ROKOLVEX-524832 format. One record per atom (N, C-alpha, C): residue in one letter; z, x, y. Coordinates in steps of 0.05 Angstrom, whole numbers, plus 32768, in hexadecimal, padded with zeros to 4 digits. Atoms other than C-alpha are relative to their C-alpha. Layout:
ROKOLVEX-524832
AZXY ...
***
This chain:
ROKOLVEX-524832
M8002801B7FF6 M86E1841981A9 M7FE47FF57FF9 N801A800C8007 N86AA83ED818C N7FF87FEA8014 R800A80127FEB R867E83C581BB R7FEE7FEB7FF3 I800D8017800D I8667838081A5 I7FF17FF08016 G800E80127FEE G8631835881C8 G7FFE7FE47FF4 I8001801C800A I8633830C81C2 I7FEC7FF18012 D801380107FF2 D85F782E281D6 D800B7FE48004 A7FF4801A7FF9 A861782A681F8 A7FEF7FF18014 H8011800D7FEB H85DB828E8220 H80017FE27FFF A8000801D8003 A85E582478206 A80157FF38011 I7FEB800B7FF0 I8624823E8230 I7FF57FF5801A G8009800D7FE8 G8615820D8268 G7FE57FF37FFE L801B800C8003 L85D281F6824C L80017FE57FF2 Q7FFD801A800D Q85EE81B7822B Q7FF280007FE6 H800E7FFD8019 H85D581CF81E8 H80107FF77FE8 G7FF1800B8017 G860781A981BD G800F80157FF0 G7FF17FEE8012 G861F81D18181 G7FFD801D8007 N80047FE37FF9 N860182138198 N801280088017 E7FEE7FFB7FEA E8628820F81D9 E801D7FFF7FF7 R7FE58002800B R866781F881B5 R8008801A7FF1 Y7FFA7FE98010 Y866282338186 Y800480198012 A7FFE7FE87FEF A8656826881BC A801A8000800F E7FE880017FF0 E868F825181E8 E801980017FEF G7FE980008012 G86BE824481AE G8006801B7FF4 L7FFC7FE5800A L86B48288818F L800C80128014 L7FF57FEF7FEA L86C182AA81D1 L801D7FF98005 K7FE480087FFC K8700828181DA K8012800B7FEA G7FF17FF58016 G871882958195 G8004801E8003 L7FFE7FE37FFD L870982DE81A2 L801480088016 S7FEE7FF97FEA S873182DC81E3 S801D7FFB7FF8 E7FE580078008 E876E82C381BC E800B80127FEA I7FF77FEF8016 I877282F88186 I8000801D8008 D7FFE7FE47FFB D878183428184 D7FE5800D7FFA T801A7FF38003 T873D8364818F T8000801C800E N7FFD7FE87FF0 N875783A681AB N7FED80177FF8 Q80137FEC8008 Q872483CF8184 Q7FE37FF98009 F801B80097FF8 F86EA83A881A3 F80007FFB801E K800780097FE6 K86CB839E81E7 K7FE77FEE7FFD F801680148003 F869B836381F1 F7FEF7FFF8019 T801380067FEB T865D835B821B T7FF47FE57FF9 V8008801B8004 V864C83128222 V7FE77FFA8011 F801A80067FF2 F860482FE8234 F7FFF7FE28006 L8001801C7FF6 L860682BE825E L7FE67FFB800E N801880077FF0 N85CB8299827C N80078001801E E7FFC7FFB7FE4 E85C182A182C6 E800E7FEA800F K7FF380177FF3 K85DE825C82D6 K801D7FFC7FF7 A7FE68007800C A861C825D82AA A8017800D800F R7FE87FF47FF5 R8661826882C6 R800F800F7FEA V7FEF7FF28013 V868F829982A5 V80177FEE7FF7 P7FEA80128008 P86C08270827A P801B8009800B D7FE77FFA7FF3 D8704826C829B D801280127FEE F7FEF7FF18012 F87278288825D F7FF8801E7FFD L80097FE48002 L86FF82C98263 L8002800E801B K7FFE7FF47FE5 K870982D582AE K801880137FFF N7FEB7FEB7FFE N8732831482BA N8009800B7FE5 N7FFA7FF4801A N873083278270 N7FF1801A7FFE P800E7FE58000 P87218372826E P7FF080067FE7 A800F7FFB8019 A8706836E8227 A7FE37FF48002 F801A800E7FFE F86CA8344823F F7FF28007801A K80117FFE7FE8 K86928354826F K7FE77FF07FFC F801580148002 F8655832B827E F7FE5800B800C R801B7FFB7FF6 R860A83348287 R7FF07FE68000 R800F80187FFD R85D88300829C R7FE480027FF3 V801B8002800C V859A82EB8275 V7FF47FE58009 S800D80187FF7 S856682B68284 S80057FE87FED S7FFE80188010 S856E826E826C S7FE47FF97FF4 N801B8005800B N8522826F825E N7FFE800F7FE5 P7FFE7FF4801A P851D827C8213 P7FED80197FFC G80137FEA8004 G84DE82A88215 G800980198010 K7FF87FE97FEF K84F682D4824F K8019800C7FF5 R7FE77FF5800B R853B82DB8230 R7FFB80107FE7 F80047FF4801A F852282EC81EB F7FF0801A8002 L80137FE97FFE L84EA831C81FF L800980168013 F7FFA7FEC7FEB F8507833E823C F801E80038006 D7FE57FFE7FF6 D854D832D8255 D8014800A7FEC L7FEC7FF88014 L857683338216 L7FFC801C7FF6 P80047FE48008 P8555837381FC P800880148015 T7FFA7FED7FEA T855B83948240 T801E80028005 N7FE480007FFB N85A38380824A N8010800C7FE9 V7FF37FF38017 V85B683948203 V7FFF801E8003 K80047FE37FFE K859983D9820F K8012800C8016 K7FF07FF77FE9 K85BC83E08253 K801E80007FFA S7FE380048005 S860083C98238 S800B80147FEC G7FF77FEB8013 G860483FF8202 G80127FF57FEA I7FEF800C8015 I862183CF81CE I7FF9800B7FE4 D80037FF5801C D862983E28184 D7FF57FEB7FEE L800780168012 L861C839D8166 L7FFA7FE78011 L800780187FF2 L85FB835D817E L80037FE77FEE H7FFC8019800E H860F83178168 H7FF17FEA800F T801080157FF4 T85DC82DF8175 T80027FE77FEF Q800580188010 Q85CF8298815F Q7FE37FFE7FF9 Y801B8002800B Y859182938134 Y7FEF80198003 H80167FED7FFD H856282C78152 H8009801B800A I7FFD7FE57FF7 I85628312815A I7FE68008800D P80197FF67FF3 P852F832C818E P7FF480177FF0 F800D7FEC8010 F84FB8357816D F8005801D800A S7FFD7FE57FF5 S85078393819B S801C800B8000 I7FE47FF78002 I85528398818D I8004800F7FE6 N7FFE7FEF8018 N856283D0815D N801D80077FF8 I7FE47FFA8008 I85AE83D0815A I80087FEB7FEA P7FF780138015 P85D383AE8120 P80077FE5800C S7FFC801B7FF5 S85D683638129 S800C7FED7FEB V7FF580168010 V85FB8326810E V7FF47FE7800C I800A80197FF6 I85DD82E18112 I80127FE97FF6 T7FF580198009 T85FD829C810E T7FE97FEC7FFC L801480138006 L85CE826D80EB L800E7FE67FF7 H7FF080188004 H85EB822780F0 H7FF77FEF7FE9 D800B80108016 D85BC820480C0 D7FE380067FFE V801D7FFC8004 V8575820280A6 V7FF27FE58000 S800D801A7FFE S856381BB80BA S7FE380018007 Y801C7FFC7FF9 Y852281D680D6 Y7FEF80037FE8 L800F7FFE8019 L850E81E4808E L80037FE87FEF T7FFB80178011 T852D81A9806A T7FF67FE6800C H800980187FF3 H85198175809D H7FED80078018 P80117FF87FEA P84DE819180C5 P7FF67FE98011 E800A80187FF2 E84CA814A80D9 E80117FF98018 F7FED80067FEA F850681498108 F7FFC80138018 F80037FEB7FEB F84EC81838133 F7FE47FFF800B P801B7FFE7FF4 P84B2818B8164 P7FF280187FF3 I80107FEB800C I847A81B9814C I8008801B800C S7FF97FE67FF3 S848D81F0817E S801A800B7FF4 E7FE77FF7800B E84D481F38162 E7FFD80087FE3 R80047FF9801C R84BD81F3811A R7FF2801B7FFE L800F7FE78001 L848C822C8128 L801280188007 K7FED7FEA7FF7 K84C18255814D K801380077FE9 M7FED7FFB8015 M84F3824E8114 M7FF2800C7FE7 K800F7FF78017 K84BE825A80DE K7FFA801E8002 F80097FE57FFD F84A7829C80FB F801780138008 M7FEB7FEE7FF6 M84E782B7811A M801880037FEE M7FE87FFF8011 M851E82A580E9 M7FFE80157FE9 P80017FEC8015 P850582CF80AE P8004801D8009 Y7FFB7FE67FF5 Y8504830C80DA Y801D80048006 S7FE37FFD7FF8 S854A82FF80F5 S801280027FE8 I7FF07FFF8019 I856582F380AF I7FFE801C7FF3 R80047FE5800C R854783358096 R800F80158011 K7FF67FEC7FED K855E835B80D4 K801F7FFF8001 A7FE380037FFD A85A6834080D6 A800F800F7FEA K7FEE7FF38013 K85DC836A80B5 K80127FEB7FF2 K7FEF8016800B K8606832B80AB K7FF57FE6800C I8007801B7FF8 I85F782E080AF I80197FEF7FFE I7FEA80138000 I862E82B080C3 I7FF47FE48001 T8006801C7FFE T8627826680B5 T801A7FF18001 V7FE9800E7FF7 V8656822E80C3 V800C7FEC7FEC S7FF580118015 S866282098081 S7FF6800B7FE5 E80097FF8801B E865D82148036 E7FE57FF27FFA F8019800E8003 F862681E08036 F7FE9800F800C S80167FF27FF2 S85FD82068068 S7FFB801B7FF2 K80047FE7800F K860882478042 K7FEF7FFC7FE8 K801080068018 K85EC82288002 K7FE37FFA8008 E801B80067FF7 E85B0820D8029 E7FF180198008 I800D7FE77FF7 I85A182518048 I7FF880117FE8 L80067FF18019 L85A582738004 L7FE97FF47FF1 K8016800E800D K8576823F7FE9 K7FE58005800D M80187FFE7FF1 M854382478020 M7FF6801C8005 Y80087FE47FFA Y85448292802C Y800A80127FE9 K7FF97FEE8016 K854282C57FF4 K800B801A800B N7FF57FE67FFA N856683087FF5 N801480008016 V7FEA80017FED V859D82F08024 V801A800B7FF3 G7FEB7FF58011 G85D182FD7FEE G801A8004800E E7FE67FF97FF6 E860F83218006 E80028000801F K80007FFF7FE3 K85FB831E804F K800C7FE7800D I7FF880197FF4 I861182D68059 I801D7FF97FFA C7FE5800B8003 C865682B88063 C80037FE68010 A7FFA80197FF2 A867082748078 A801A8002800F I7FE880007FEF I86A1827180B2 I80007FE5800F Y8000801A7FF3 Y86B5822C80CA Y80038003801E N7FFB80027FE4 N86B0821B8113 N801C7FF68006 G7FE7800D7FF7 G86EE8207813B G7FF97FE98012 I800480137FEA I86F881D1816E I801480088016 S7FF07FF97FE9 S871581D981B3 S801A7FF18000 D7FE6800D7FFD D875F81CA81BF D7FFF7FE98015 D800380167FEC D8746819D81F8 D7FFC7FE57FF2 F8005801A800E F8734816881C4 F801A7FF67FF4 K7FE8800D8008 K8772813E81BF K80007FE5800E P8001801B7FF4 P878180F581D0 P80058000801E A7FFC80047FE3 A877880E4821A A80137FE98004 N7FEE80157FF9 N87A980B8823D N7FF17FE7800A N800E80197FF9 N879980708250 N7FF38001801B A800B7FFE7FE5 A878D80808299 A7FE580107FFF E80187FF08002 E875A80B68287 E7FEA7FF17FF2 I80148010800E I873780888256 I7FF47FEB8012 Q800980167FEF Q8733804F8287 Q7FEF800A8017 Q80107FF57FEA Q8719807B82BF Q7FE380077FF6 T801B7FF9800B T86E080958292 T7FF07FE77FF9 L800F80198006 L86CF804F8279 L7FF47FF38019 E800A800C7FE7 E86C9803682C0 E7FE98011800B K80147FEE7FF6 K869F807382D3 K7FE57FFA7FF3 Y80198004800F Y866B8062829D Y7FFB7FE27FFA Q8003801D8003 Q8674801682A0 Q80007FF87FE3 I7FFD8006801C I868B80128258 I80197FEF7FFD R7FE880118006 R86BA7FDC823E R800880047FE3 K7FF68000801C K86E67FDE8200 K7FFB7FE47FF5 P80017FEA8013 P86DC7FD681C7 P7FE3800B7FFF Y801A7FF58003 Y86A2800681BB Y800080147FE9 I80067FEC8014 I868480308184 I7FF58018800E L800B7FE87FF3 L867680788199 L7FF280127FEC T800D7FEA800F T864580AC8180 T7FF880158015 V80067FE97FEE V863880F1819E V7FED80137FF2 S80137FED800B S85FB811C8191 S7FE980048014 N80197FFE7FF2 N85BD813881B0 N7FED7FEA7FF7 L801380158008 L8586810481B1 L7FE8800D7FF3 Q80167FF58010 Q8557811A8179 Q80007FF17FE5 P800280108018 P853F80FC8137 P801580067FEA R7FED7FF88015 R856F8123810A R801A7FF18001 K7FE6800D7FFD K85AB80FF8126 K80017FE27FF8 N8001801B800B N859380BB810C N800B7FEB8013 L7FF780147FED L85A28095814B L7FF17FE67FFD K800F80198006 K856B8063813A K800E7FF07FEA G7FF2800E8016 G858F805380F9 G801A7FF4800A L7FE7800A7FF6 L85D1804B811E L7FFB7FE78012 I800680177FEF I85B2801C8151 I7FF87FE87FEF D800780158013 D85937FF48118 D80197FF47FF3 S7FE78009800D S85D77FF080F5 S80107FEF8014 F7FF1800E7FEB F85F87FDA8136 F7FF57FE48004 S800D80197FFC S85C57FA3813F S80057FED7FE9 R7FFB80118018 R85CF7F8A80F8 R801C7FF38001 I7FE5800C7FFE I861A7F818103 I80017FEA8015 Q800080147FEB Q860E7F5C8144 Q7FF47FE67FF7 R800D8018800A R85E07F2B8121 R80117FF17FED K7FF1800D8016 K860F7F1E80E7 K801C7FF68008 N7FE380047FFB N86537F1D8108 N80057FF9801E S7FFC80087FE4 S86617EF58147 S801B8009800A E7FE67FF77FF8 E86A87F118147 E8001801E8004 F80027FE37FFC F868F7F59814F F7FFA8004801E F80027FFF7FE3 F86997F6A8199 F7FF9801C800B C80057FE57FF6 C86897FB4819C C7FE58004800D S80197FF57FF6 S86557FD581C7 S7FFB801B7FF2 L80067FE6800C L8633801581B1 L7FFB80148016 V80037FEB7FEC V863A805481DC V7FF580197FF4 I800D7FE8800A I860B808E81D0 I800280158015 V7FFD7FE97FED V861D80D081F1 V7FEF80177FF7 G800F7FE88008 G85EC810981F1 G7FE880058013 K80167FF67FF0 K85B581308213 K7FE57FFB7FF1 K801B8001800C K856B81238206 K7FF8801C7FF7 L80087FE5800A L8554815C81D9 L7FE280007FFA W801C80028005 W8511814B81B9 W7FFA7FE87FED L800980178011 L84EA81138196 L80137FE88002 Y7FEB80157FFC Y851A80E081B4 Y7FF47FE58009 D800B80197FF6 D84E880AB81CB D80067FE87FEE D7FFB80168013 D84F28082818B D801C7FF48003 I7FE4800A7FFC I853D807D819B I80007FEC8016 F800080127FEA F8530805D81DE F7FEF7FE77FFA T800F80178008 T84FB803081C0 T80117FED7FEF E7FEE80108011 E852E8019818C E80147FF08011 V7FED800E7FED V855F800881C5 V7FF17FE9800E R800F80157FF1 R852A7FE381ED R7FF97FE87FEF N800880168011 N85157FBA81B1 N80187FF17FF4 S7FE9800E800C S855C7FA8819D S80077FE78011 E7FF780197FF2 E85727F6181AD E801C8003800B F7FE57FFB7FF6 F85B67F7F81BC F800180188013 K80027FE87FF0 K859E7FB581EC K801480018017 E7FEC80007FEA E85CF7F9E8222 E801B800A7FF7 K7FE77FF5800B K86077FB681F3 K7FFE801D7FF9 I80057FE38007 I85E97FFC81EA I7FFF8010801A I7FFD7FEF7FE8 I85FD8031821D I7FFA801D7FF9 I80077FE48004 I85DD80768220 I8009800F8019 T7FF47FF47FE8 T860580A3824E T7FF3801A8008 G80087FE57FFB G85E080E58249 G801680147FF8 Y7FED7FEB8007 Y860581278241 Y801A7FFC8010 L7FE680027FF2 L865081268253 L800F801A7FFD E7FEE7FEA8002 E8680815D8263 E80187FF87FEF N7FEB80058013 N86BC81648235 N80157FEC800A R7FEB80117FF5 R86ED81418264 R7FFA7FE27FFB D8008801C8004 D86C680FF8261 D7FFC7FFA7FE3 L80048004801D L86B481088218 L801A7FFB7FF2 I7FE68003800D I86FC810F8203 I800B7FE48005 S7FF7801B7FFA S870D80CE8227 S7FF17FEB7FF0 L80108013800F L86D480AA8204 L800780017FE3 Y7FF67FFE801C Y86E980C581C0 Y801B7FF17FFD S7FE5800A8002 S873180B081CE S80017FE28003 G8000801D7FFC G871F806981E3 G7FEF7FF07FED A8013800E8011 A86EB805981AE A800D7FF17FE9 E7FF7800F8018 E86F580258178 E7FFC80107FE7 M80067FEE8017 M86D480568148 M7FEA80138009 F80157FED7FFB F86A680918147 F7FED80017FE8 V801380028016 V8666808C811E V7FEB80158004 Y80117FE97FFF Y863D80C9810E Y7FF080027FE6 V800F80038019 V860680BC80DB V7FE780128000 S80167FEC7FFF S85DB80FA80E4 S7FF580047FE4 F800D7FFA801A F85A9810A80AD F8008801B7FF5 Y7FFC7FE4800A Y85BB815480AA Y8010800F8015 E7FF07FF07FEE E85F0818180C8 E800980197FF1 G7FF47FE7800B G860581C980BD G801E80008002 F7FE380037FFC F864A81B880D8 F80067FE4800B G7FFC801A7FF4 G864E817D8108 G801A7FFF8010 F7FE87FFF7FEF F867F81858142 F800B7FE48006 P7FF580197FF5 P8684813C815B P80147FF17FEE P7FEC800F8010 P86A8811C811F P801B800D8001 I7FE67FF27FFF I86DF81518121 I800D7FFD801B E7FF680047FE4 E86E5814C816D E800B7FE48002 A7FF6801C7FFF A86EC81008165 A801B7FFD7FF2 M7FE78000800F M872281098130 M8017800B8011 A7FEB7FF37FF1 A87498138815D A80097FEE8018 C7FF980127FEA C874881028193 C800B7FE57FF6 G7FF48018800B G876380CD8164 G7FED7FE97FFC C801480148004 C872380A88156 C7FF77FFF7FE2 P80088002801C P8712808F810F P7FE280057FFD V801B7FF68003 V86D080AA80F4 V7FF27FF47FE8 I801480068016 I8695809080CB I7FEA80158003 T80147FEC7FFF T866480C680B8 T7FEF80007FE7 S80137FFF8016 S862C80D88088 S800D800D7FE7 N7FF77FF48019 N863880E9803F N7FED80177FF8 T80147FEB8006 T8602811F8044 T8007801A800E S7FFE7FE57FF4 S85FC81698057 S801D80098002 S7FE67FF47FFD S863C818A8072 S80167FEB8007 L7FED80127FF3 L865E814B808C L80177FF77FEE S7FEA80068013 S86858139804D S801480187FFF E7FF07FE78002 E869E8182804A E801180028019 I7FF27FFB7FE7 I86B281848093 I80157FEA8006 T7FED80167FFA T86D3813F8099 T80137FF97FEA G7FED80048016 G86F4813F8054 G80057FE37FFB D7FFA801C8006 D871880FF8043 D80097FF08018 A7FF7800C7FE7 A872480EE808C A7FEB7FEF800D S801580117FF5 S86E480C68095 S7FF57FED7FEB I800F80118012 I86BD808D8077 I7FE4800B7FFE K801A7FF48005 K867D80A88058 K7FEB7FEA7FFA V801580138005 V863B80828059 V7FE5800F7FFC N801B7FF58004 N85F2808E8045 N7FF17FFC801B P800D80037FE5 P85CF809C8088 P7FE47FF37FFE E801A800E8004 E858E8080806A E80027FE27FFE N7FFB801C8006 N85AE803C805F N800E7FF28018 S7FF5800D7FE8 S85B78014809F S80147FEA7FF9 E7FED80158009 E85D97FDB8079 E801B800B7FF8 E7FE77FF38008 E860C800A805C E801080098018 I7FF37FF77FE7 I861B802780A1 I800C7FE8800E A7FF680187FF3 A86227FE180BD A80197FF57FF2 S7FE9800A8010 S86527FCC8085 S801980118005 A7FE97FEF7FFB A867E80098091 A800C7FFC801C I7FF780057FE4 I86817FFB80DC I80107FE68000 A7FF2801A8001 A86947FB280CF A801B80027FF2 R7FE77FFD800F R86C87FC6809C R8016800E8011 L7FEC7FF17FF0 L86EA7FF880CA L80097FEF8018 Y7FFA80117FE9 Y86E77FC78105 Y80157FEB7FF9 Q7FEF80178008 Q870C7F9280DD Q801A80097FF3 N7FE97FF78010 N873F7FBE80B9 N801280148010 K7FEF7FF07FEF K87777FD780E5 K800E80167FF0 K7FF37FEC8011 K879B7FFB80AC K7FEE80177FF9 L80137FEB8006 L875D80218098 L7FFC80128019 K80047FF17FE8 K8753803580E0 K801780148005 E7FE87FF07FFC E879B804F80E6 E800180187FEC N80007FEB8015 N8794807680A5 N7FEC80168007 L80147FEC7FF9 L8754809880BC L800880108018 I7FF77FF27FE8 I877280AA80FF I801580167FF7 E7FEC7FED8009 E87AE80CB80DC E7FF380177FF1 K800D7FEB800F K878280F180AB K7FEE80118012 G80117FF17FEE G8753810480E3 G800E80158010 F7FF07FEC7FF1 F87898127810B F800580197FEE M7FFA7FEA8013 M879A815180CD M7FE680107FFA Q80197FF28006 Q8751816180BE Q7FF780118017 A80097FF17FE8 A874281778105 A8010801A8004 K7FF07FE77FFE K877B81AA8102 K7FF680177FEF K800B7FEB8011 K875581D080CD K7FEC8012800D F80167FF27FF4 F872281E880FE F8009800D801A S7FF47FF17FEB S8738821F812D S7FEC80168009 W80117FEA7FF6 W870F824D815A W800D801B7FFD K7FF17FE78004 K874582818154 K7FFB800B7FE4 E80067FF8801B E873B82828108 E7FE380087FFD C801C7FF88000 C86F082838111 C7FFC801B800B A80037FE67FF2 A86F682BE8140 A800B80177FEE K7FF47FEB8012 K872382E5810F K7FED80077FEA K80137FFB8016 K86F182DD80D7 K7FE6800C800A T80187FF47FF4 T86B782EE8105 T8005801E8006 I7FF97FE47FFB I86DB832E811A I7FFE80107FE7 E80027FF28019 E86DF834180D1 E7FE380067FF9 I801D7FFA8005 I8693833B80CC I7FF780178012 Y80077FEA7FEE Y868B83688109 Y800A801A7FF5 K7FF47FE8800C K86BA839B80E9 K7FF0800A7FE8 E800F7FF98018 E8693839980A8 E7FE6800D8007 V801A7FF57FF8 V865183A580CA V8003801C800D I7FFB7FE77FF2 I866C83DC80F7 I800880167FED S7FF77FEC8014 S868C83FF80BB S7FE8800D7FF1 L80177FF6800E L86468408809E L7FEE80118012 L80117FF07FEE L862A842B80DC L8003801E7FFB 
***
């Protein structure tokens, strides 16, 4: 019986994609035949055990600190040693004092391609810790073919260690009913019609550009009645976003909700006129696919992984061009047939992303590494 450790400390920390990945992978693993494996899941001290893992004998849990330094230097190495696991799977970093075979998931290398979008502390951490983790890892999982190419470009001697395994999306993401939508809209004082975007508040997500595009449409088109709803947690370097809102002559039509749990998020996806996600750089990008699964038409960037992930089910725009973004929004707002077509294609595209399939392919990586022991 092989024992796998999975660092899932991001669960419950509202860490966007990192949390989505940790919980989704565990969900997928719980749904497939893993009878030759036992799993030890490392959760932060505040996180609840996911309902789908309760009473599952293949999974046991250990607690680590939500403080990054304490977790990395002390808690995770100590708990790995005590748990007697054969292989550790982490996101990004492998603690220096861990000597068992490890697999990392490296979502993207935006910290190298766009360092201006990160605080100095984050850039330094990634600069000094990632080369070690990449050398140390027996296998590197990334989440798109785009991201794989970027990693190969930025790090030498990765070679055969890297593979691309698409993320999944939760089955919870499906169209909400009208009562659920209305209840959520009342809760956050949102009126239809509205444009929705979902992301952590940070420069890479290009929220300033979206706000500028929204303001341009308002100035040009008196028949455009949408508000703009921004859902997401403050991450870093977000002051410029709030300054852009304060300086907008249409600030009364811009709503920032903060982080939302899935139940409310699904209702907002389902009720939105459209979903606009014009990030500068993504390794995968969960929100456009989640929006599609909820029946919301999508406009997204023509850069990084987003064309690969959304296929022909979205309108693509240059995220550097606010006028182009504004034109796409106006076009979709006015064209009911285009909207219906994107919704139909979106449902089909979203079905391509399954946590169960992600888990099956990840298990094959574990088997490959263990076979070399």
